[in-house]
N, C-alpha and C positions, 0 to 999 in steps of 0.2 A: 804810326798813327797819322792820319790826315790832319792838315792844318785846320784848327777850329775856327779860324777867321775866314779863309777863302775856300777851304775844302777842295783845293786843286792839287796840292803837293804834300809831301811828307813834312810834318812840322819839325823843323830843326832851327837852331839859332841862326844858321846862315840863310835859311829860307825866310825867316821872319823879317830880315832887313829888306828883302825884295818882295815880300808878300803884297799883293795888290791892295788888300784891305788896310794894311799898315800904311802903305804909301798914301792912300786916300785920307786916312785919319791924321797922320803926323808928317806927311811929306812937305808941308809948308813950314813946319817948325824946324826941320833938319834937312841937311843935304844928303839924302839917302843914296843918291846916285854915286857919290864919291865915297860913301862909307863902305868899309870892308870888314867883314866879320873877323878877319885875322888881326885887325887893329887891337883886339883884346890882348894879343900876345906881343904887341909892338914894344920896342925899346923907347918909343917916343911917348912921353907922358901925355902930351896934348891929344894925341890920337886915342890913347886909352881912355882919357876922360870923356872925349866926344862919343866914342862908341858905348861907353857905360851910360851916358845920358840917354842915348838912343834906346838902349835895352830897357832902361828904367821906364821910359815912355811906352815902349812896346808892352811891357808887363801891365801897365795901367790900362792900355787898350784891351788886352786879353782879359783882364779882370772885369772891365766894364761889359765886354761882350758876353762873358760867362754869366754875369748877373742879369742880363736881359733875356737869356734863354729860358 
């Protein structure tokens, strides 16, 4: 399925961290450039917490986008 935000790539968790529309909307709130999807599986608790906060915000962006369609 194509990304519902940018419509340019397949919508996956790893894509959403790099999605141009996500970067536009939350890029100032989080350091997305240094974020890595694989941090979800990290042994480092701080990395897990940070990536979880990013995905929480991404889900809010997707919800808002869905509600405006």
